[in-house]
Every structure is written in structure tokens, then in C-alpha cells.
C-alpha positions in Angstrom: -0.2 -3.7 -13.2 -1.7 -1.3 -10.8 0.8 1.5 -10.3 0.8 4.8 -8.5 1.2 6.5 -11.9 -1.6 4.9 -13.8 -4.0 3.0 -11.4 -4.8 1.1 -14.6 -6.4 -2.0 -13.0 -7.2 -1.5 -9.4 -7.7 -4.9 -7.7 -6.1 -7.0 -10.3 -2.8 -8.8 -9.9 0.3 -7.7 -11.7 -0.2 -8.6 -15.4 3.2 -10.2 -15.9 3.5 -11.7 -12.4 5.7 -10.3 -9.6 9.1 -8.9 -10.6 9.3 -9.2 -14.4 12.6 -10.6 -15.3 12.9 -12.7 -12.2 12.7 -16.5 -12.9 10.3 -18.7 -11.1 13.0 -20.5 -9.2 14.7 -17.3 -8.1 11.4 -15.8 -7.2 10.6 -18.8 -4.9 13.9 -18.3 -3.1 13.2 -14.6 -2.7 9.8 -15.5 -1.2 11.4 -18.0 1.2 13.9 -15.4 2.3 11.1 -12.8 2.9 9.2 -15.2 5.0 12.3 -16.2 7.0 13.0 -12.5 7.6 9.6 -12.1 9.2 10.1 -15.1 11.4 13.5 -13.8 12.6 12.1 -10.4 13.2 9.2 -11.8 15.3 11.7 -14.0 17.3 13.9 -10.9 17.8 11.0 -9.0 19.3 10.0 -11.9 21.6 13.5 -13.3 22.2 13.6 -12.8 25.9 10.4 -14.9 26.4 11.8 -17.7 24.3 15.2 -17.7 26.1 13.6 -17.5 29.5 10.4 -19.5 29.5 9.5 -18.4 33.0 9.4 -14.7 32.0 6.4 -12.7 31.0 5.7 -9.3 29.5 7.1 -6.8 31.9 4.8 -3.9 31.0 1.5 -5.7 30.8 1.4 -8.8 33.0 -2.4 -8.5 33.5 -3.3 -8.7 29.8 -0.9 -11.7 29.3 -2.7 -13.5 32.1 -6.0 -12.7 30.5 -4.9 -14.0 27.1 -3.5 -17.2 28.7 -6.9 -17.7 30.3 -8.6 -17.1 26.9 -6.3 -19.7 25.2 -7.3 -22.2 27.9 -11.0 -21.3 27.2 -10.6 -22.0 23.5 -9.1 -25.4 24.2 -11.9 -26.1 26.6 -14.4 -25.3 23.8 -12.9 -28.1 21.8 -12.1 -30.7 24.5 -15.1 -30.2 26.8 -17.6 -28.8 24.2 -17.9 -25.7 26.5 -20.2 -22.9 25.4 -17.9 -20.5 23.5 -19.5 -17.1 24.0 -20.0 -17.0 27.8 -18.0 -18.7 30.6 -18.8 -19.5 34.2 -15.1 -20.3 35.0 -14.5 -16.7 36.1 -16.6 -14.2 38.0 -18.6 -16.9 39.8 -21.7 -16.9 39.8 -22.4 -14.3 37.1 -19.9 -15.5 34.5 -18.2 -13.5 31.7 -19.5 -12.4 28.4 -16.6 -13.5 26.2 -18.0 -12.0 23.0 -17.8 -8.6 24.8 -14.2 -9.4 25.7 -11.1 -10.4 23.8 -12.0 -14.1 23.4 -9.9 -14.6 20.2 -11.8 -17.8 19.4 -10.6 -17.8 15.8 -7.1 -18.4 17.1 -7.6 -20.1 20.5 -9.8 -22.9 19.1 -7.4 -23.9 16.2 -4.5 -23.7 18.7 -6.1 -26.3 21.0 -3.3 -28.9 20.4 -0.6 -26.4 21.4 -2.5 -25.4 24.5 -3.3 -28.9 25.6 0.2 -30.3 25.0 2.4 -27.4 26.1 0.1 -25.2 28.3 -1.6 -21.8 27.9 1.7 -19.9 28.6 3.4 -21.5 25.6 0.2 -21.1 23.5 0.2 -17.3 24.3 3.8 -17.0 23.2 3.2 -18.9 20.0 0.2 -16.8 19.3 2.1 -13.6 19.8 5.1 -14.6 17.7 3.2 -16.3 15.0 0.7 -13.5 14.8 3.4 -10.9 13.9 5.1 -13.3 11.5 1.8 -14.1 9.7 0.9 -10.4 9.4 4.2 -9.8 7.6 3.8 -12.8 5.4 0.2 -12.0 4.4 1.0 -8.4 3.6 4.1 -9.5 1.6 2.1 -11.8 -0.7 -0.8 -9.4 -1.1 1.5 -6.5 -1.9 3.8 -8.6 -4.2 1.0 -10.5 -6.0 -1.9 -8.1 -6.0 -1.3 -4.5 -5.2 2.2 -3.9 -6.6 3.9 -6.9 -8.2 7.4 -6.2 -7.0 8.9 -8.3 -4.3 11.4 -5.8 -2.9 9.0 -3.0 -2.3 6.4 -5.5 -1.1 8.9 -6.8 1.5 9.6 -3.2 2.7 5.9 -2.4 3.1 5.0 -5.7 4.7 7.8 -5.4 7.2 6.5 -2.0 8.3 2.9 -3.3 8.5 4.0 -6.1 10.9 6.8 -4.5 12.9 6.1 -0.7 13.0 6.5 0.9 16.4 2.8 0.7 17.1 2.7 -3.0 16.4 5.7 -3.7 18.6 4.1 -1.6 21.3 1.0 -3.8 21.2 3.2 -6.9 21.3 3.2 -6.1 25.0 0.5 -8.8 25.5 -1.9 -7.7 22.8 -1.6 -10.7 20.4 -5.1 -10.0 19.0 -4.0 -6.6 17.8 -0.6 -7.5 16.3 -2.2 -10.5 14.5 -3.5 -8.5 11.6 -2.9 -11.2 9.0 -6.5 -11.3 8.0 -6.6 -7.6 7.1 -4.5 -7.9 3.9 -6.7 -10.9 2.9 -9.8 -8.8 3.3 -8.2 -6.1 1.2 -7.3 -8.6 -1.4 -10.8 -10.1 -1.6 -12.5 -6.7 -1.6 -10.4 -5.7 -4.6 -11.5 -8.9 -6.3 -15.2 -8.1 -6.0 -15.5 -6.2 -9.3 -14.4 -9.3 -11.3 -17.3 -10.1 -13.8 -19.0 -13.4 -13.3 -17.5 -14.2 -9.9 -19.6 -12.0 -7.5 -21.0 -15.0 -5.7 -17.6 -16.7 -5.1 -15.8 -13.5 -4.2 -18.5 -12.4 -1.9 -18.6 -15.7 -0.1 -14.8 -15.7 0.4 -14.9 -12.1 1.7 -17.7 -12.9 4.1 -15.8 -15.8 5.6 -12.7 -13.6 6.1 -14.9 -11.0 7.8 -16.2 -13.6 10.2 -12.6 -14.8 10.9 -11.5 -11.3 11.8 -14.6 -10.7 13.9 -13.6 -13.5 16.2 -10.0 -12.1 16.4 -10.6 -8.4 16.9 -13.7 -6.4 16.0 -11.9 -3.1 16.5 -9.4 -3.9 13.7 -12.3 -5.1 11.5 -14.1 -1.7 12.0 -11.0 0.2 11.1 -10.4 -2.0 8.0 -13.9 -1.5 6.8 -13.8 2.3 7.2 -10.3 2.5 5.6 -11.4 0.4 2.6 -14.6 2.5 2.3 -12.6 5.7 2.1 -10.1 4.3 -0.5 -12.9 2.8 -2.7 -14.9 6.0 -2.4 -11.8 8.0 -3.7 -11.4 5.5 -6.6 -15.1 5.9 -7.5 -14.8 9.7 -7.5 -11.4 10.1 -9.2 -11.6 7.1 -11.6 -15.0 7.3 -13.4 -14.2 4.4 -15.6 -14.2 2.1 -12.6 -17.8 2.8 -11.9 -18.7 0.4 -14.7 -17.7 -2.4 -12.3 -20.1 -1.3 -9.7 -22.6 -4.0 -10.5 -20.5 -7.1 -9.6 -18.8 -5.1 -6.8 -22.1 -4.3 -5.1 -23.4 -7.9 -5.7 -20.3 -9.4 -4.2 -20.4 -7.0 -1.3 -24.1 -7.9 -0.7 -23.2 -11.6 -0.6 -20.3 -10.9 1.9 -22.6 -8.9 4.1 -25.3 -11.6 4.0 -22.7 -14.4 4.8 -21.1 -12.4 7.7 -24.5 -11.3 8.9 -25.9 -14.8 9.2 -22.8 -16.3 10.8 -22.3 -13.4 13.2 -25.9 -12.7 14.1 -26.1 -14.9 17.2 -22.6 -14.1 18.5 -23.2 -10.4 18.1 -26.5 -10.7 19.8 -24.8 -12.3 22.8 -22.2 -9.5 22.7 -24.6 -6.6 22.8 -27.6 -8.0 24.5 -26.5 -11.2 26.3 -25.6 -11.6 30.0 -22.7 -9.4 30.9 -23.2 -7.0 27.9 -22.1 -3.4 28.5 -22.9 -0.2 26.8 -19.7 1.5 25.9 -16.5 2.3 27.7 -16.1 4.6 30.6 -15.3 8.3 30.0 -11.8 7.7 31.5 -10.9 5.0 28.9 -12.6 7.0 26.1 -10.2 9.8 27.1 -7.2 7.7 25.9 -6.1 9.7 22.9 -3.0 10.1 20.7 -0.8 13.0 21.6 -0.3 15.1 18.5 3.5 15.3 19.2 3.7 11.5 19.3 3.4 11.2 15.5 6.9 12.6 15.1 8.4 11.0 18.3 10.3 7.8 18.9 8.7 4.7 20.5 10.3 3.3 23.7 10.7 -0.1 21.9 12.6 1.4 18.9 16.3 1.9 18.4 16.1 5.7 18.8 13.5 5.8 21.6 13.5 5.5 25.4 10.8 5.1 28.0 11.4 8.5 29.6 10.8 10.6 26.5 7.8 8.6 25.4 6.1 8.3 28.8 4.5 11.7 28.7 3.1 11.1 25.2 1.3 7.8 25.8 -0.9 6.3 28.5 1.2 3.2 28.8 3.7 1.1 27.0 1.1 -0.8 25.0 -0.6 2.2 23.5 2.1 3.9 21.6 0.0 4.0 18.4 1.9 6.8 16.6 5.6 7.3 17.3 6.7 7.1 13.6 9.6 9.5 14.2 10.0 12.8 12.4 12.0 11.5 9.4 9.3 9.0 8.5 6.6 11.7 9.0 8.4 13.9 6.6 8.9 11.0 4.1 5.2 10.0 4.1 4.2 13.6 3.5 6.6 13.8 0.6 5.4 10.4 -0.8 1.8 11.6 -0.9 2.8 14.7 -2.7 5.1 12.8 -5.2 2.4 10.2 -5.9 -0.5 12.6 -5.8 -1.6 11.6 -9.4 -2.6 8.2 -8.0 -6.2 7.8 -6.9 -5.1 5.0 -4.6 -2.5 7.2 -2.9 -5.0 10.0 -2.4 -7.5 7.6 -1.0 -4.9 6.2 1.4 -4.0 9.8 2.4 -7.6 10.7 3.1 -8.1 7.6 5.2 -4.9 8.3 7.1 -5.9 11.9 7.8 -9.3 10.7 9.0 -7.9 8.1 11.3 -5.3 10.6 12.6 -8.0 13.2 13.4 -10.2 10.6 15.2 -7.2 9.4 17.3 -6.8 12.9 18.8 -9.9 12.2 21.0 -12.4 14.7 22.2 -9.7 17.3 23.0 -6.3 17.8 21.2 -3.3 17.1 23.4 0.2 18.3 22.4 3.5 17.3 24.1 1.7 16.1 27.2 -0.6 19.1 27.7 -4.2 19.7 26.8 -4.7 22.5 24.3 -8.4 23.2 24.8 -9.0 22.6 21.1 -11.9 20.1 20.6 -11.2 17.2 18.3 -13.7 15.8 15.8 -14.1 12.6 17.9 -16.1 14.7 20.4 -19.0 14.6 17.9 -18.9 10.8 17.5 -17.7 9.2 20.8 -21.2 8.7 22.2 -22.6 6.9 19.1 -23.4 3.2 19.4 -20.4 0.9 18.7 -18.1 4.0 18.5 -18.5 4.4 22.3 -16.7 1.2 22.7 -13.6 2.3 20.7 -10.5 3.6 22.4 -9.7 6.8 20.5 -6.0 6.5 20.4 -6.2 3.2 18.5 -7.5 5.0 15.4 -3.8 6.0 14.9 -2.9 2.3 14.9 -4.7 2.1 11.5 -2.0 4.5 10.1 0.5 1.7 10.2 -0.8 -0.4 7.2 -1.6 2.8 5.3 2.0 4.0 5.7 3.3 0.5 4.9 1.4 0.5 1.6 2.6 4.0 0.8 6.2 3.0 1.4 5.8 0.0 -0.9 4.2 2.2 -3.6 7.0 4.8 -3.3 9.8 2.2 -3.4 8.2 0.6 -6.5 7.9 4.0 -8.2 11.6 4.6 -7.5 12.4 1.2 -8.9 10.5 2.0 -12.0 12.3 5.3 -12.5 15.7 3.5 -12.1 14.7 1.1 -14.9 13.6 3.8 -17.2 16.7 5.9 -16.7 19.7 3.6 -16.7 22.2 6.5 -16.6 20.8 7.8 -13.4 20.2 4.4 -11.8 23.1 4.6 -9.3 22.0 8.0 -8.1 18.3 7.0 -7.8 19.2 3.9 -5.8 21.6 5.8 -3.6 19.0 8.5 -2.9 16.2 5.9 -2.2 18.4 3.8 0.1 19.6 6.9 2.0 16.1 8.3 2.5 14.7 4.9 3.6 17.6 4.4 6.0 17.1 7.8 7.6 13.4 7.1 8.1 13.4 3.5 9.1 16.6 2.6 10.9 15.7 4.7 14.0 12.4 2.9 14.4 13.7 -0.6 14.1 12.3 -2.7 17.0 14.2 -3.8 20.0 13.4 -6.9 22.1 10.4 -6.5 24.4 11.4 -6.2 28.1 10.5 -9.2 30.2 10.1 -9.9 33.9 10.2 -13.1 35.9 6.7 -14.3 36.6 5.7 -15.3 40.1 5.6 -19.1 40.1 2.2 -20.8 40.4 1.6 -22.0 44.0 2.0 -25.7 44.6 -1.6 -25.6 46.0 -2.7 -25.0 42.4 -0.3 -27.2 40.5 -0.8 -30.2 42.8 -4.6 -30.1 42.5 -5.1 -29.6 46.2 -7.8 -27.0 45.3 -10.1 -29.7 43.9 -11.8 -30.7 47.1 -12.6 -27.0 47.9 -14.5 -26.5 44.6 -16.6 -29.6 44.8 -20.3 -28.9 44.9 -20.1 -25.8 42.8 -17.8 -23.8 45.0 -15.2 -21.2 43.7 -11.8 -20.1 44.7 -11.4 -16.5 46.1 -7.9 -15.1 45.9 -6.4 -12.2 47.9 -6.1 -9.8 46.4 -9.2 -10.3 44.4 -8.2 -10.4 40.7 -8.7 -7.2 38.7 -6.8 -5.2 36.1 -3.8 -4.7 38.5 -3.6 -8.3 39.7 -4.5 -11.0 37.3 -2.1 -13.8 38.3 -5.1 -16.0 39.5 -6.2 -16.1 35.8 -2.9 -17.8 35.0 -3.4 -20.2 37.8 -6.9 -21.1 36.5 -5.6 -21.4 33.0 -3.0 -23.9 34.1 -5.8 -26.1 35.5 -7.6 -25.8 32.1 -10.2 -23.6 33.8 -11.3 -26.4 36.1 -10.5 -24.1 39.1 -13.3 -21.5 38.9 -12.6 -18.0 40.3 -14.6 -15.4 42.0 -14.4 -12.0 40.2 -11.5 -11.6 37.7 -10.1 -9.3 35.0 -12.6 -8.7 32.2 -15.0 -6.1 30.9 -18.4 -6.1 32.5 -21.3 -3.6 32.9 -21.4 -1.3 35.8 -24.8 -2.3 37.2 -24.7 0.1 40.2 -27.3 2.9 40.4 -26.1 5.6 37.9 -23.6 3.2 36.4 -25.4 3.3 33.0 -24.0 -0.2 32.3 -20.7 1.2 31.0 -17.8 -1.2 31.1 -15.7 -1.8 34.2 -12.5 -3.8 34.2 -13.9 -6.3 36.7 -17.2 -7.1 38.3 -19.0 -4.2 40.1 -17.5 -3.7 43.6 -19.0 -5.5 46.6 -18.4 -4.5 50.2 -15.7 -7.2 50.7 -13.9 -6.4 47.5 -13.8 -2.7 48.4 -12.5 -3.6 51.9 -9.5 -5.4 50.4 -8.9 -2.7 47.8 -8.6 -0.3 50.8 -6.0 -2.6 52.3 -4.0 -2.8 49.1 -3.9 1.0 48.8 -3.0 1.7 52.4 -1.2 -1.5 53.5 -3.2 -1.3 56.7 -6.3 -3.0 58.0 -9.2 -0.5 58.4 -11.5 -0.7 61.5 -13.9 -3.6 61.1 -17.5 -3.3 62.2 -20.1 -6.1 62.8 -21.7 -4.9 59.5 -18.4 -5.6 57.7 -18.4 -9.2 59.0 -22.0 -9.8 58.0 -21.3 -8.3 54.5 -18.2 -10.5 54.2 -20.2 -13.7 54.9 -22.9 -12.5 52.4 -20.2 -11.9 49.7 -18.5 -15.2 50.3 -21.9 -16.9 49.9 -22.6 -14.9 46.8 -19.3 -16.0 45.3 -20.0 -19.6 46.4 -16.5 -19.6 48.0 -15.0 -22.8 49.0 -11.6 -21.5 50.0 -9.7 -18.2 50.1 -6.1 -18.1 49.0 -3.3 -15.7 49.6 0.2 -15.9 48.1 2.6 -15.0 51.0 5.0 -13.3 48.6 2.4 -10.7 47.5 2.8 -7.1 48.5 0.6 -6.2 51.5 0.3 -9.9 52.2 0.5 -9.4 56.0 -2.2 -6.8 56.0 -4.4 -8.9 53.7 -3.9 -11.9 56.0 -4.9 -10.0 59.1 -7.8 -8.4 57.4 -9.3 -11.7 56.2 -8.7 -13.3 59.6 -10.4 -10.5 61.5 -13.2 -10.3 59.0 -14.1 -14.0 59.1 -12.8 -15.2 62.5 -11.1 -18.1 60.7 -7.4 -18.7 61.2 -5.6 -19.5 58.0 -3.3 -22.4 57.4 0.0 -22.1 55.5 -0.1 -25.0 53.1 1.4 -25.8 49.7 2.8 -22.3 49.3 -0.4 -20.3 50.2 -2.3 -19.0 53.2 -5.6 -21.0 53.1 -8.9 -20.1 54.7 -11.5 -22.9 54.5 -14.7 -20.9 54.4 -17.1 -23.7 53.5 -18.5 -23.7 57.1 -19.5 -20.0 56.6 -20.9 -20.5 53.1 -22.7 -23.8 53.6 
């Protein structure tokens, strides 16, 4: 068994199976109970969405709409044989580079039956809930069968890996981030690489897992690769005898790299060089960093937290990537010191320190205030690939590291209790007390929900179809972007048969001086800027003849067949007056929307 004390066989499963002394039948029931607990925890976090099917994520409606659109796209790849990596169903006529966005093809494609039968909204909720569940289950089996061999400590570590504050924070409409079930499988297969005589098989399996994760979330894959590299480097330095296994390890790693390289070569080419490819995130987004004080603070979605205290420490409710609470921060520090003889623990600690430093961004921030102290990320943020990483998410990688440390610490305490029967009650009491103090305050609470605006009857009835005939698109007011993505939900409900002008996605800034950095929608056009002004002021600005000419040009560029406005939207009156004065066309209130038939202008 690989233990913190001996590290005797890194990468091998427990010699005597999980939990010596536990019979096979009893062990199976324990496994069933562990899996059931993860299901119940995931349902607890998402309970408000299951109880009220018309509700959505209160703190991140835009990302939810985007992922529902992505689920519809995955289904369309299967049912209509649509091209998977670029879509013309949004941002007409330019389309969207889906490899450069969160296309989640490794989940959306297999979930096609759910999307087709129950709709993209239900598919999103299943994705979110099942992703958290699967993450806990995968970590449980890898920890209990491979890394530790004890079911109880494995359950503890796996539960933290799946339901830590950062994971619950990202459950606010980031199912691609909370679905980290491939990560423990990659860890498992990487630790299998040194097996003699199996370098080809092990490398092939690892390569396929890398491809699977690449189509789920490349950011998590990058963090996993760096973390594994640090831990394996620590083992190579601190455990010289393990270097004898370098031959099969390197051979298997070479096979994995070759398999992943071949299968991902074309998709990555599309991502970095295809239409709609961008070159890094904007400086504003790259300024998202982890507040140093947040590591010891409470998350708003935990038992001890609240939104007011955490708001100054995070950019928004979905990016609370630290927030472990001070008792757990103290406990983790103590665990590293207690288990410092273990090369694995030292490697995990080094990786955690590295990720924590990276997450501080280009300038350290403490308790909501800039300190003027430069962070190490300032030296790296402009490098290729790294310029597309949101710095604060590096601290998200601390979650599995801490989860594994908790499992190792609990297993070590369990071993001590077995070796010292006379002190067993005291050891168990101390272990339970310490864990309760550290973990009870960060237990998750159900995610807040909000009633979603109903999809207009104009969309659900199919009345839009005649307006998109001949290659036309639908223009919505407001034009969809990061703050208003409801039209993406509408399009998803039509299985993307209703194409949209503009949208919510990452695209290059192609304006002079834009340097092709990512924007959260298409580059602005005169008419989109005009309606953005109305949204900000709730007033119609003076309209010139040049504005009217530009509006016609933009409608022609978008191939607009009709313009829609939900009368229940904020600034709806100002938006309606602005569109009417801009085009000279009087709208018609029909099927729950204001409708401008602009085909005469466009054609």
C-alpha cells in the first residue's frame, strides 16, 4: 500500500485491497452508500432547480443560457451531422468558433437523447448534477482502490473534491468546471505508467482520457498536467529508487502524448488558428485574481458564509475559488507538517503553493485592497496559452490537492488508532473533532435560484420560421451579450433552427488596435452600440441620417429577417422607440413579442 509514511509503491493499488478486514459483501454495501451520498449531496446543492423546473441559476443566468445552447449544439451534431467545431447558428454571418469556447462536446454529444427527449434546459440540469456526482464517485474509487486503500478516508477526500466551496461556487452554471470526474482517472492512469510491460496499453488509455478531458475543459486539463508534473518531479527527486521505472513511464507518456496529439491536432488547429480564434483574454479578465484573504474566508454558499462578507473578496458568485475557512487552512498546514516524511505529501504541498501563488495574479490583493506587491503571475500572463487562463482559477486546483491531503491524513490517523488500541478512543475523538471544526462550516447550501422569463410564444409556436427562410437570422433587442443571453435559450429550444445575430461567446476583437484579444460577444457595430447606449440610459439618443443608414447596413450584414423585443424587458419602451425611429418600421405586438419585419429593408 502507498502510505504517507512509506510511499512504498507509488501508483500501485493497495496490496491487500481496500479496507483490510472488510468482507467483499460489506465492502460493496459501503461503496453503494458512498455513491448514494454523492448523489444526495449533488441533489441537495441543485434542489431548488429540481423542485421548480422553471427556475434557473440566480447568480449566472447568462452562462446557463450559453450551456443550454451548447447542449443543443451537441445534439445537433448527432441528429443533423452538424460540424462540431464551428457553428453558424449564432453570430450570423460570421459564426462562432466552438473550440475556442466552452463547447463541452465530450458531454453534450453523449447526452443527445436527454436533450432531444427532455430539452436543453433539462439536459443542463442533468449535466450539472451528474457532473458533481460523478466527480465524487471517481475520486472515491481512485482514492479507495489506488491511492490509499481505505474507504472511509477515501469518502472524506472525494466528498471534498466534489463539494468544496470552490466547486459549489462554480456550480452556478459552470457544469464544465464542476465535472472533474476525468481528473482522478488521469491521475490513476498516470500512476500506472511505470508498470513494466504495459507501457503501450497504459499510454493509450491515458491518451484517450486526455482527449476526453480536452473536450470538457482545457483549463482543468492544463492544471492537472502541471500538478501531476510537480508531484512526479518531487517523487523523482525524493525517491531515487523510483527512477528505475523511468523507462516504461516515459514510453507510456510518449504513447499518451502521441495519441492525444493525433486526435486533438485538428480541433486545436481550429481553436487557435480557425475562424473566430482569439489571442488571449483581455487585461480586464486577466486581472481576475484570488484575494489573499479569501483562502481563510467563508464562501457565500457554505453554512458559515454569506454574500455580504464574501462579495469584496471575489469578482462574482461563480469565482469563489478559495474560501476554505481558517480552520481548514490551519488543518491543511498542520497535515503537511505531520506527513512531511511523505514525498507524495511534499509534492502535493509544492503544487498547492505554486497554484496559490499563480492565483494571486499580477498584483497581490488582500481583503479587497491592492497591496502594490507584484505576483509571480506577472511574469507569465503574456505567454501563449497562459494568456487565456483566468488567474483566480489556479486556486481552484487547490481543491483536489486538499481533498487528497485530507484522505491521507484521515488514513494515517486510522492507522495510528489500529496500532495503539489503548489510545484508540482518544485518537478517534481528536480526529472527529478536528475534522468537524474544519469541514462543518463549509458544508454546501442549496444554490439560489430565480424564476426564468418564459420563452415567448412567437418562439415556441414556430412563428419565427417564415422570417428566417432564405438564410435570414433573428435579431433580438437587446442584442444578446454577456448581460442578456436569454435569446440563446430561445434558440436552444428550437434545436438551433432559429439562427441569431450576435450572441454570448468569446470572439476576437478585430477592431484596429484590438490585437484579437477575446471579447464576450462580436465586435461592436454602430447599431449594437446604439442599443447599448439605450440600455445604459433608458433613453433614446438623438438619431441622425447616418445612424439610419448604418442601421440598414447592419441589418443587411446580420441578414436580419425580423427584430424581436420582449415587452417585459427593462428599457423595453426605450428600445421599441429607438428601433422604430431608426428604421421607420412600426412594430406589431404578436405572440408575446414586439416584431419588426425588416425583410423589405434587407432584401
